[in-house]
N, C-alpha and C positions, 0 to 999 in steps of 0.2 A: 504494500500500500504506499502510495507516495505521501510523504510527509508534507502537512498543510503549508509548511514554510518554503517548500521547495517547488519548482516549477518543471512539467514535463520538457518544455521547449519555448522559445519567445513568442510563439502562438499562443500556447497556454497562459503565458504571463499577461499578454495583451487582452485575452478574453477576461481574465480574471479582474484586470483594471476597469473593464467595462462594467462588470459587476458592481465594483467597489464605487466606481464615479456615479453610475446610475444615470438616467434621462437628463439632458441639458437642453434648456429653451434659449440659449444664447449664441447659438450658431458660431459653434467653436470651430477653430483651423487646429488640425493636428500636425505637429511637426516632430519628425524622428530625427534622432542623432545619428548618422551613418557611421559604421554600417550596422552594428548590432541593434540600435534603437528602431531601425525601420521595420522589420517584421513585427515588433511590438506594436508600434505605432499604427501598422497597417490594420491590426487587429480592432484598435481601439477606432480608428477613423470608420471602420466597418460598422462596428456596434453602435457608434453615435451617429451614422450616416453623415459623416462630416468630410471636409476636403482634406487631402493629405499633401503635405509637402516636407521638405527636409531642411534642418538647419545646420550648416557647416561652419565649425570653428577652427580657426586656426592659431595657435599659441605664437607670440612672438617672443623670441629670446634674447637675453642680454648680449651684448658684444663679447664674443669669444666663450660665452657659456650658453648654447642654444637651448638648453633643459631649464634654464632660471628664467622663468616667465616674468617679463614685464608689462605684459599686456596680451591682447588677442584682437583678431578681426573675425567679425561674425557676419555671414552672407544675409541675403535678402534683398528685396526691391531697392532698398537704401542700406547698402552694407554699413555696418558699424565698427567702429575703432574702440576698443575698451583699454584704457591706460591705467595700469596699477602706479600711481604717482610715487607712493613709497619705494617701491623697488626700481622705479626709472631713475630716481635720484640716488639711491644707495649704490647703484652700479655706475652711476655715471653716463648713463646713456642720454644722447640729445634727442630732442624732438624730430630732427632731421633724420636721424637714424633711425627712429620708430617709424616716421612716414614711408622712408625707403622700405623697410622690412614688410610694413602693413602692404604696400603696394605689391611686393614680390608675393605675400601670402594671398592677397586678393586675386591675383591671377592663378594660383593653385587652386582655390575655391571655384572660380569660374571653370577651370579645367574640369575639376570633378563634378560641378553641376551639370556640366553638359555631358560628362559621361553617363550621369545617372537620368537626366531629364531632356537631353537633347536641348532644343531652343524654347522649352516651355518656361515662362517668366515667373520668378517668385510670386508668390500671394502677396498682395499688400496687406500688411499686418496692422496698420494704422488704425486704431480704435476697435481692432476686433479682438474678441476672446482667443487667446491661445492656450494649447495645452502642449506643453514640451515633454517629449518621452525618450527614455533610453532603457536600455536592458538592464541597467543597474549603476550604481555609483561607487566607486571606491574612495577617491579623495574629493572629487566634485569640481575640480578645478575648471574642466572645459563646460560643465553645466553652468557653474556660475558666471563664467565669461557669456555664455550663451543666454542666460537670463538677463544680465545686464544690457546685452544687445538689443534684446526684444524691449526692454524698456526705454532704451533710447531711441528705438524704431517707431515707438509710439503705442504699442499694444495696450489694449484698454484693460484685460483682466488676463492674469497670466497663472496658469495652473502647472505645477510639476507633477508628472504621473510616472512613478517609479516602481518597480517590482521589489527591489531591494537596496537599501543603502545602509551605511553605520548610523546609529542613531546621533551620534555627535554632528555628522555632516547635516542631517537632516534639521537639526536644531538651528545650525549655521545658515542654512538655505532659506529658512522660514522668513527672514526679512527681505528676501529677494523677489518673493512671490507673494500671491494673493491667497494660494491654496497649494497645498501639497496633498497627493495622494501615493502614500507609500505602503505597499502591503507587507513588507517585512524590513524590520529595523533593529537588527541586532547590535548589542553592545560592542560585540568583537567581531567585525567582518573579515575573515581571513582572505577571501577570494570571493567575487560575484559567482564565478563558475560553480562553486561547491553548492550554490542554491538552485540548480538546473540539473535535471537528469541529461539532457542533450545540450551543449554549450559549444557545438561546433562554431567555428569562425563563420561569419555570414559573407557571401563572397559578393562582388560588384554585380555579377550577373542577377543574384537574387534580388538585391536592392533595385536594381534597374527594372526588373520584371514587377515587383510589387507597385513601384511608382508607377509605371506603365498602366497596369491595371486599374489603380486607384484613379489615374488622369483621364481613362476612357469609361469611369464609372463602374468598373468591373470589381465589386467589392464581394462578390459571391464566394461561397465558402470554399477553402482549398480542398 
């Protein structure tokens, strides 16, 4: 028997999120974080009869230390730059450096968006109710940047829908959103994968197929 805090796969996690969120009357847009968040988001979009899009987030690293994030860029109709002022000052990076790196990462975002969605334009999120979805959170860095980007883009009501995340991270993210739906929030999260029976890597092909189905209105059962 499957433990209630474990999911068969990402589709199962998405269906459970549908049950937890329940009917919505605010015409939400569902955004999946590629790649693993898209199968979860597809099920949520299907259950809520909502449009599905993706949110691509690219970290901007400090000069000489690419793993040390000084900010991020977040795609959308109007791509957003999220700057961590404290770390920017700490590492001595200039705004010119940030803008150069932001431009480079936005090119990568555009390349990936075309890979997944072709020439389909991002959904305008200004004033919209948005549900951001991933398959789980470890540190929350990318999700936090994505949420800040959504706020800057003018999203009206922001919900974070997550199958599993550490309790401390959920508490930290509460100030970034209007609502959080998290199905399992253990005190000690060793790895997101341990909460799934099947956590095989999501392929680009699967992401592209699900987004194409959603774009064509094909949200029928897999």
